[in-house]
C-alpha positions in Angstrom: -2.5 2.0 -15.3 -2.1 5.8 -15.7 -2.6 6.8 -12.0 -1.3 3.4 -10.3 1.8 5.3 -8.8 -0.2 8.2 -7.5 -2.5 5.8 -5.8 0.0 3.8 -4.4 1.7 6.8 -2.6 -1.6 7.8 -1.4 -2.4 4.1 -0.2 1.2 4.1 1.3 0.5 7.2 3.4 -2.9 6.0 4.4 -1.5 2.7 5.6 1.0 4.8 8.0 -1.9 6.6 9.2 -4.0 3.5 9.9 -1.2 2.3 12.3 -2.2 4.9 14.7 -5.7 3.9 14.8 -7.2 1.3 17.2 -6.9 -2.2 15.9 -8.5 -4.4 18.5 -10.1 -3.8 22.1 -10.1 -6.5 24.7 -12.7 -6.3 26.8 -11.7 -8.1 30.0 -8.4 -5.8 30.2 -10.3 -2.6 29.1 -7.5 -2.4 26.9 -7.3 -0.7 23.1 -4.3 -1.8 20.8 -2.9 -0.2 17.7 0.2 -0.2 15.9 1.6 2.1 18.2 1.1 0.5 21.7 1.0 -3.2 21.5 1.9 -4.0 25.0 -0.6 -6.0 27.3 1.6 -6.9 30.0 5.3 -8.0 30.4 4.4 -11.5 29.2 2.4 -10.4 26.2 3.6 -7.8 23.5 3.2 -7.3 20.2 5.8 -4.6 19.6 5.6 -1.3 17.8 4.1 -2.6 14.2 4.1 0.9 12.8 7.9 0.9 12.6 8.0 -1.9 9.9 5.2 -0.5 8.2 6.7 3.0 8.0 9.8 1.5 6.5 8.3 -0.6 3.8 6.0 2.5 2.8 8.5 5.0 2.8 10.8 2.9 0.8 7.6 2.0 -1.8 7.1 5.8 -2.2 10.8 6.4 -3.1 10.4 3.5 -5.7 7.3 4.7 -6.8 8.8 8.2 -8.0 12.1 6.6 -9.6 11.0 5.5 -13.0 13.4 2.6 -13.6 12.7 -0.9 -14.2 14.8 -2.1 -11.0 12.9 0.2 -8.9 9.5 -1.0 -9.8 10.7 -4.9 -9.5 12.2 -3.9 -6.2 8.7 -2.3 -5.3 7.1 -5.5 -5.9 9.3 -7.5 -3.6 8.8 -4.7 -0.8 5.2 -4.8 -1.6 5.0 -8.6 -0.8 6.8 -8.1 2.4 4.5 -5.4 3.6 1.5 -7.4 2.6 2.9 -10.5 4.6 3.5 -8.3 7.4 -0.1 -6.8 7.4 -1.4 -10.5 7.1 0.7 -11.4 9.9 -0.8 -8.4 12.1 -4.2 -9.4 11.1 -3.7 -13.2 12.5 -1.7 -12.3 15.5 -4.0 -9.2 16.8 -6.9 -11.3 15.8 -5.9 -14.6 17.8 -8.3 -15.8 20.5 -6.4 -16.3 23.7 -8.3 -16.7 26.7 -11.0 -14.6 24.9 -11.5 -13.3 21.5 -10.6 -9.5 21.2 -13.0 -7.1 19.4 -11.4 -6.4 16.0 -11.7 -2.6 14.7 -12.3 -1.9 11.2 -8.8 -0.2 11.0 -7.2 -3.6 11.2 -8.8 -4.9 8.3 -8.2 -1.7 6.4 -4.5 -2.1 6.9 -4.7 -5.4 5.0 -6.8 -3.9 2.3 -4.4 -0.9 1.9 -1.6 -3.5 1.7 -3.3 -5.1 -1.0 -4.0 -1.8 -2.7 -0.1 -1.1 -2.5 0.8 -4.4 -3.9 -1.6 -4.2 -7.1 -0.2 -0.5 -7.6 3.3 -2.2 -7.6 2.1 -4.8 -10.2 1.2 -1.6 -12.6 3.8 0.5 -12.8 4.1 3.4 -15.1 7.1 2.9 -17.2 8.1 4.8 -20.6 8.7 2.3 -23.2 11.6 3.0 -25.6 10.9 2.4 -29.2 13.5 0.5 -31.5 14.7 2.2 -34.6 15.1 -0.7 -37.0 
């Protein structure tokens, strides 16, 4: 695909930005959680989810820019890890504890962007060498 690398870079930057938007709202605690602030109390914390997503996205951006086969293959692996991390966030944040939280659209967009990143990693732009026989 001609523009898969550019789309992947834009999707990676957007995924980092989505981590700063609200993911869920817990009405009983009047608390909004996102990828930056995941602490409800001392017993229940989700951590800072923006750190792994940012790490994965920065590595993927670098590998989108490197035109070698090993970078594209490594990008597939990093993309799968990032997608798995996004799905884990969706499951953990949407889980009903004493009550079900109100899920914000940014959490679904996070998973959609991770899927787009993975699709862009599947479609690398590589120059093929011709064999002179």
